[in-house]
N, C-alpha and C positions, 0 to 999 in steps of 0.2 A: 148103321148106328143111329139111334134116336136121341138127339141132343136134348130134346125137351124133357127126357127122363133123368137128366143129370142135374143135381142141385147145384146152384151157383157156388163157385169157389172150390168145387171138388174136381179131382183129376178126371179127364175124359179118357177112358180106357179104350184103346184101339185094338180090336181083335187081330191076332197075327195072320188070320186068313184073308184079311181085306187090306187093300191099299190104304196108306195114310194120305188123306186128301189135304193138300197144302196150297194156300194162296200165297204166291210170291209177289210182294208189292215192290215196285221199283219206280224210279223217276223222282217225283217230289217237287216241292216249291222252292227249294234252296238253290244256290248257285252251283251246288254239286250234283245237280240233276243229271248231267251226262255221265258222270262217274257211276252214279247209282244205276243208270240204264245198263252200263257195261257189266257191273257187278251182278245185277239181277239176271242178265242174260246168261252169265256163267253159272249161277245157282240153278236156274231153270234147266240148263243142259245137264248139270251134274245129277239132278233128281230124276231125269228121264230113266225109265226102266220099270221093272215089275213091282217094286215096293211102294212107289209114290204115284199119286195122281195129282198133277200140277195144274193150277189155275193161275195164269199170269194176270196181274192187275197193275195197270200203270196209273200214276198220278201226274197230270200235266203240270206245267209251270204255273198255270192259273188256278190249280187246286182241284181240277175235275178228276174223278176216279173213273177209269175206263178199262174195258177188257183189252188185252194186248195179244197180238200174234207173236208167239215165242220164236218163230222162225224169221222174224223181220230182221234184215241185215242192218237196219238203222240202230239196233241195240248194241252194236259193237263199235268200239273206238278203233279207227284205222285210217291210214292215209291222211292224217291231219283232220279227219272229220269227227265231230262230236255228236253222239246220238241224242235223240229227243223223243219224248212222248208228246204228240200234238193233240190239240183239242178235237180234231176230226177223227181220232182213233176210236174204234170200237163202240161198244154200248156202255151206258152209264152204270157204275157200281156204287152202291151205298152201304154203309155199315148200319145194321139194324140191331139195337139192343133188345134182347128178349129174355124172359125168365128162363133160367136153366141153361143159358148160353145163347149168344147172339148169332147173327148170320150175315153173310154178304149177299146183297140182293142186286140182281142185274135187271136194268130196264132196257128192253129191246127197242129197236127203231120203230116198231109199230105201236109203241106205247104200253105194251103189256109188261108184266114183271115175272121174273122167275127167281127162285132162291137157289144159291149155290149150296145145296144141302150137304150135310156131312163134311163140312170143312173142319178138319181136326185142329189145324194150327195155321197161323199166318207167319210168314217169314218177311218182315219189313226190311228189305235190303235198301235202306234209305240212308243217305249221308247228309249231315248238316241240319239246319233249322227245319222245323216242322216234320222231322222224321227220326233223327238221331238224338233229339233233345228232350224226349219224354212226352211230346205231344201226341204222337200216334200211339205210344204205349198207354197213355191215359185213356185214349179213345177205346182201345181194345180191352183194357181192364174194365171200363164201364160196360162194354158190350158183352163181357164174359167170354172172350175169345182168346185162347192161349196163343202165345207168340214167342218167336225166337229172340233172344237178346236180353239186355238189361231192362230192369223195370224203370218206373217213372223217375224216382229220385236219382239213381245212379246215372241214368241217361242224361238228365238235366245238369247235374253237377259236372259230369265228365265233359259235356259239350261246352260248358262255360269255363274258359281258361282261367278267369279270375278265381272262381270258387274251387276249381281243381287245385290251384296253387295254394289257396288259403287252407284247405283241409290237409293237404300234404305237409305244408309247413307246420301246421299245428301238431302234426304227428311226428315232427322231427325229420322229415324227408327234405333233402336239399332241392330247392328250386332257384331259378335265376332271379335277378333283380328285375322288377317290373313296376309299371304305373298303369292304372286303369282310368280312362277318360270316358265318362258318360256323355250323353247328348248335350252339346253346348259348352262343354268344358275344354280348356286348353292346358297345355303343359306349362308349368311354372318354371322360373329360372332355377329354383332349388331342385326341382325334379330333373331338370336337364343336367345339372351338375352331378346329381346322384347317379343317373343312368350313364352319362358319358356318351361318346360316339364310337362306333356306329350303334344304331338301334334298329330293331325290327318293329314296324307298325302293322298291327294285325286286327282284323275283326275278332271280337272276343268270342263269338259263337259261330265259327265256320271252320272248314277244313280244306283238304286238298290244295293247300298253299294258295288259295284264292284270296284276293284283296290285300295281299301282303306286299310291303315295300321295305327294302333295306335303305335306311337313311344314313348318309355319311356327312351331311351338312344340314344344320338346323334350318337353313333357308328352304330346304326341300320338305320340311315337316308338314306345312299346310296341305300341299298336294297329296302327300302320303295319307294324311288323315281323311281327306276327301275320298280317296280310293277305298280306304277301309270302311268308311261310313256308308258307302254305296252298298255294302254288304250287310253291315250291322251298325246301328247307331252307337253301340258300346264298343270302344276300341281299347286294346291292350298294347302297351309299348314295352318291349323287352330289351334289356341291355344285351348286346351281342357278346358272346363268349369267344375268346380267341384260343387257338391251339387245341381245338377239340376234334373228337371223332363222333359221328352220329351213329347211334346204335338203336335197334328196335327189337322187341321181343313179342312174339305172339303168345297170348294166354288163352287157355281153354279150360272151362270148368270141368272138374272131375265128375265122371258118371256115377261114382259111389258117394258123392257128397264130401269127399276129402279135400285136401289142398289142391289148388288148380295145377294143371300141367302147363309148363312154360317151355317155349323153344329156346335153344341157345341163341344168343344175340346175333342178328345179321348187321352188317355195316353198310350204310348208305355211301356209295362211291361217287355217283354222279353229282355234279353241281351245274347250275345254270350259268348264264353269262355274268351274273352278279355274285357268283360264288356260293349259292345256296340252292336247295332242292325245290325249285319252283314247279308250278303246275305243268308247264310245257315239258320240262325235263322228266317229271314223273310219268306223264301219260302219252306224250307225243315224241319223246326223245329216245334214249337208249333202250334197247330191249332187255338189257341186263344191268340195271343200275345198282345191284346189291352184291355183296360178298357174303355168302352164307357160312363160311368157315374162316372168319378173319383171325389174324394172329393178334391176340390180345395179351396184356400183361397177366401174370399169374393171379388167379383169384377173381378176375373181372367177370368171366362167364358165369360162375356160380353167384357172384354178388348181383349181377344184373338179373338173373333168373329169380333170385330170392326177392329182390326189390320189386320186380314186375308183379310177382304173386302178392306181395304186401300191398301194393297200390290197388290192384284188382279187388282184394278183399276189403281194404279200408273204405273204398268207395262203393262197396256193396254191389259190385257188378255181377252179372250172370252170363253164362254161356261162353262168350268170347270177347276179346279186346286186343288192342295193340298198345304197348307202352313204349314211348320214345324217350331216349336218354341222350345226354351229352356226356362223353367221357373226357374229363379234363386231363391235362398233362400229368398231374400228380396222382391219377388213378381214381379220383372222386367221380361218382356218378350223380349227375344232376338230372332230375326228371323234367322233361320238356312238356309232355302232354300224354293223354290217354284217349284212344278212340274206341268207343263201344261197338261201332259197326265199321271196322276198317274195310278198305277196298277188298272185294271178294271175287275179282276176276281170277281165272287160273294163273295169270301172270302177275298178280299183286304180291306184295312182299310177304304178308302173313300166310296165305296159302302155300307160297313157295317155301317159306321157312318150315311150315309143318311137313311139307313133302320131303324136305331135306332131313327132317327128324323122323321120317317113316310113316307119316299120316298123309296119304294121298288126298287130292282135292275132293273126289267123290265121297270118300270116307269121312272127311272133315264135315262136309255139308250135311250128310246123312246123320252124323252124330249130333249135330246141332238141332236138327229137326226132332230126333227121338227124345233128346233131353227136354225140349219144350213140350212135347206131347205128354211125357211122363209127369211134368210139373203141373200141367193144367192151368186153369185160370184162378184168379183170386189173389189175395195178399201173399207175398213171398216171405 
């Protein structure tokens, strides 16, 4: 395929007789780097076969783009070990904007360059800041390279818990009580009274339960703010809800442009030592922290699926997402957050929920790639 013959903004058509060449980007500069490594390793393995030609590209924590050995054991989370893309890994990769569609260029150790020609699509399996927040999406848009996942606006809004809640509330969707503290701001007495105790102190633009503290005594607030601000200078403080059940729905865009497909809600079962689903419990604890067929009150399954689809559409998301809810004792569903690039290891909640719904992991990943290739580059 000659990309130079394709006008910018038009769909790149991939002949059925050739493999789809896909650059899977993993790692990244956020605190979720290890989770991205594990998710990316799963996606790379799922795309192995006759239909796809996979080029693994890692982003180190310092921001260097490098080629990656897909067989490296360090890409998997296991035995309490967290994977990492190091600065000494592979050859340097750069994104090159070009008329008619950009390219990924590799600089070899001898100082020469080669172009990853015929890259049809990029799969940015990145979680958190500088990956899931619209930054890499904007870079790829400028370069004219199609990619899997939501666009710039949906990625940025969904990553920022403040603006997710603002938009949902404006559309009449229930969200919990919260306060946002930007750099240098502190919680007032009026805000403390409104929130009550306990509260969850979180980085406003992070995931995987990193940087979060449950505060049950206001004396512990300064330390919790410091923990969150090590991840993000903007902090969100959320009132804790009592007597709740945590539910999650996977959302997948329709291949024919219709309403998105949504999994039945799974229920989060495991809680960490402080009674909430923290990072260690998610990734280093139980191998089965979910119930994929929970017993729920009448109407909750359909209501959760409809609400997940509504959130996905309202925020202008593409391809995939995970919507998290709190189910209150009276049956009310409160939206907690949305993730536009949820964990994508074969053992992650969303892939397992789709598997339970009849869409196995390899089929899920391949469907995402094909949708991105058909959509092509340019405004959505």
